C-alpha positions in Angstrom: -20.9 2.8 16.3 -23.5 0.3 15.1 -20.9 -2.5 14.9 -21.0 -2.8 11.1 -17.3 -2.2 10.7 -15.0 -5.1 11.5 -11.6 -3.5 12.3 -10.1 0.0 12.5 -10.9 2.8 10.1 -8.2 4.8 8.3 -8.3 7.6 5.8 -6.6 7.4 2.4 -5.6 10.7 0.8 -7.3 10.7 -2.6 -5.2 10.3 -5.7 -7.5 12.0 -8.2 -8.0 15.1 -6.0 -4.6 15.4 -4.3 -4.2 17.6 -1.2 -1.3 19.9 -0.5 1.3 18.9 2.1 -0.2 21.4 4.7 -3.6 20.0 4.0 -2.4 16.4 4.5 -0.8 17.4 7.8 -4.0 19.1 9.0 -6.0 16.1 7.9 -3.8 13.8 9.9 -4.2 16.0 13.0 -7.9 16.1 12.7 -8.2 12.4 11.9 -6.4 11.5 15.1 -8.5 13.9 17.1 -11.8 12.2 16.0 -10.5 8.7 16.4 -9.3 7.4 13.1 -6.6 4.7 13.3 -4.4 5.6 10.3 -3.7 7.9 7.4 -2.4 6.5 4.1 -0.4 8.7 1.7 -0.3 7.7 -2.0 2.5 8.5 -4.4 1.7 8.9 -8.0 2.6 12.3 -9.5 1.8 14.6 -6.7 3.4 14.7 -3.2 6.2 12.4 -2.2 5.0 10.0 0.4 7.6 9.8 3.1 8.1 13.5 3.6 4.4 13.9 4.1 4.2 11.0 6.5 7.1 12.5 8.5 5.2 15.8 8.7 2.0 14.1 9.8 3.9 12.0 12.4 5.2 15.2 13.9 1.7 16.6 14.7 0.2 13.3 16.0 1.0 10.8 18.7 -1.2 7.8 18.0 -2.2 7.9 14.4 -0.5 5.3 12.2 1.1 6.6 8.9 1.4 4.4 5.9 2.2 4.5 2.2 -0.9 3.9 0.3 0.7 3.0 -2.0 4.2 3.5 -3.3 5.4 1.7 -6.4 8.3 -0.7 -6.0 9.9 0.4 -9.3 10.7 3.9 -8.2 12.9 3.1 -5.2 15.4 0.3 -4.5 14.4 -2.0 -1.7 17.5 -0.8 0.2 16.3 2.8 0.0 12.7 1.9 0.9 14.0 0.0 4.0 16.1 3.0 5.0 13.1 5.3 4.6 10.9 3.1 6.7 13.4 2.7 9.4 14.1 6.4 9.5 10.4 7.2 9.8 10.0 4.6 12.5 12.4 6.7 14.6 10.0 9.6 14.4 6.9 7.5 15.0 7.8 4.2 16.8 5.2 1.5 16.2 3.2 3.8 13.9 4.6 3.1 10.5 3.2 0.8 7.8 4.2 0.2 4.2 1.8 -0.3 1.4 3.5 -1.5 -1.8 2.4 -2.1 -5.3 3.5 -2.4 -8.9 1.7 0.7 -10.2 1.0 0.8 -13.9 3.2 1.0 -17.1 2.0 4.6 -17.7 3.3 5.8 -14.3 6.5 3.8 -14.3 7.5 4.0 -17.9 6.0 7.2 -19.2 6.5 9.3 -16.1 9.6 7.8 -14.5 11.4 6.4 -17.6 11.8 3.0 -16.0 10.9 -0.5 -17.3 7.8 -2.0 -15.8 9.0 -5.6 -16.1 8.6 -8.9 -14.2 6.4 -7.4 -11.6 5.6 -10.6 -9.7 9.2 -11.6 -9.3 10.2 -8.1 -8.4 7.6 -7.9 -5.6 8.7 -11.2 -4.1 12.4 -10.2 -4.0 11.5 -6.6 -2.9 9.5 -7.7 0.1 12.0 -10.3 1.1 14.9 -7.8 1.1 13.0 -5.2 3.1 11.9 -7.8 5.7 15.5 -9.0 6.1 17.0 -5.5 6.2 14.5 -4.3 8.8 15.2 -7.3 10.9 18.8 -6.3 11.1 20.1 -9.0 8.8 23.1 -8.7 6.5 21.6 -9.2 3.0 23.6 -10.8 0.1 21.9 -12.0 -3.0 24.1 -13.3 -5.8 21.5 -13.3 -8.5 17.9 -12.3 -9.2 16.5 -8.8 -10.0 18.2 -7.1 -7.0 21.7 -8.6 -6.6 23.1 -7.2 -3.3 26.3 -7.7 -1.4 26.6 -7.2 2.4 23.7 -4.8 2.7 23.1 -4.0 6.4 21.3 -0.9 7.6 23.5 1.4 9.7 20.8 3.0 11.8 18.7 2.0 14.8 16.1 -0.4 13.7 12.5 -0.4 14.8 11.6 -2.5 17.8 8.2 -3.3 16.4 7.7 -5.0 13.1 6.8 -2.6 10.3 3.9 -4.3 8.5 3.9 -4.6 4.7 0.6 -4.5 2.8 0.6 -5.5 -0.8 -1.8 -4.0 -3.3 -3.2 -6.9 -5.3 -5.8 -7.4 -8.1 -5.0 -10.7 -9.7 -4.8 -14.3 -8.3 -1.0 -14.6 -8.5 -0.4 -11.3 -6.6 -3.1 -12.2 -4.0 -1.4 -15.5 -3.5 2.0 -13.8 -3.1 0.4 -11.5 -0.5 -0.8 -14.5 1.4 2.6 -16.0 1.3 4.8 -13.0 2.3 2.9 -9.9 3.3 1.2 -8.8 6.5 -1.9 -7.6 4.7 -3.4 -6.9 1.4 -4.8 -3.7 -0.1 -8.0 -4.1 -2.1 -9.7 -1.4 -4.3 -12.9 -1.3 -6.3 -13.9 -4.6 -4.6 -17.5 -5.6 -4.4 -18.4 -7.4 -1.1 -19.3 -10.5 -3.0 -15.8 -10.9 -4.3 -14.2 -11.1 -0.8 -14.5 -15.0 -0.7 -12.6 -15.1 -4.1 -9.8 -12.9 -2.5 -9.6 -15.0 0.6 -9.3 -18.2 -1.4 -6.2 -17.0 -3.2 -4.7 -15.6 0.0 -5.2 -18.9 1.7 -3.6 -20.7 -1.3 -0.5 -18.6 -0.9 -0.3 -19.0 2.8 -0.7 -22.8 2.5 2.4 -22.9 0.3 4.6 -21.9 3.2 2.5 -23.4 6.0 1.4 -20.0 7.3 -1.6 -19.0 9.2 -3.6 -15.9 8.2 -5.0 -15.3 11.7 -3.3 -11.9 12.0 -3.4 -11.0 8.3 -5.0 -7.7 7.5 -7.6 -7.3 4.7 -7.7 -3.6 3.9 -10.4 -2.3 1.6 -10.1 1.1 0.0 -13.7 2.5 -0.1 -14.4 5.8 -1.8 -16.6 8.0 0.3 -17.9 11.5 -0.2 -20.0 13.5 2.3 -21.8 16.1 0.2 -25.0 18.0 -0.5 -24.2 17.7 -4.3 -24.4 14.0 -5.1 -24.5 14.7 -8.9 -21.1 16.5 -8.8 -19.7 13.7 -6.6 -20.9 11.1 -9.0 -19.2 12.9 -11.9 -15.9 13.0 -10.0 -16.2 9.3 -9.2 -16.9 8.5 -12.9 -13.8 10.4 -13.9 -11.7 8.6 -11.4 -13.1 5.2 -12.4 -12.5 6.0 -16.1 -8.9 6.6 -15.4 -8.6 3.2 -13.8 -10.5 1.5 -16.6 -8.0 2.7 -19.2 -5.3 0.4 -17.5 -5.2 -3.1 -18.9 -4.8 -4.8 -15.5 -7.8 -3.0 -14.1 -9.8 -3.8 -17.2 -9.2 -7.5 -16.7 -10.1 -7.1 -13.0 -13.3 -5.3 -13.7 -14.3 -8.0 -16.2 -13.6 -10.6 -13.6 -15.8 -9.0 -11.0 -18.7 -8.8 -13.5 -18.5 -5.3 -15.0 -17.2 -6.3 -18.5 -20.1 -4.6 -20.3 
């Protein structure tokens, strides 16, 4: 209301304190009623994202529903494109995809899959999804996702489904600037935004692209409470979980929190 927020506000369902499916549905209904623009559903070890998004779409008419985020390793790009196109039939123009590489613990220990060549996988993954959702027949003779004659056999969305890439490091930020429609940032101090923008612009320049319509989405943890000490302890616990991951350790050191 005071003009301090540049852009729409969404709600991200918390990962550390997951909601039940009925609670997510009710959150979506209430979020739309009070004017939020979007609801983002994570996928770690709790609820599966697309079924929750479909349920939320069924009780709303304007609210965008997005994956925030789903790992690229746990679904093939073909299946992800099918899921997105199916959901878009329920909620035309209201679907968004947030994609990321997750962590070795989640992908290897919990899913039993290799967490390998993340940057190359993200590039191919996004390219395949974009081609499939555009109605193209996709054939790739080599690479990490060799495909032959993939073409989705369902009505495709009339409006483009935006893809937001979760990024921490320079190479992933540059890839987002090159291929994606937006970037997801988390644990980002305001002073680091110019560093992010610089890498996004580097990636965009490689392909002669403008970032005029590119979306910079910041995940900001908020708690409305009369018990700030309890909220602080919850936040510390969540932050500690992130800090045990090598990629986040490197990121926290970069933004000045090494000590």
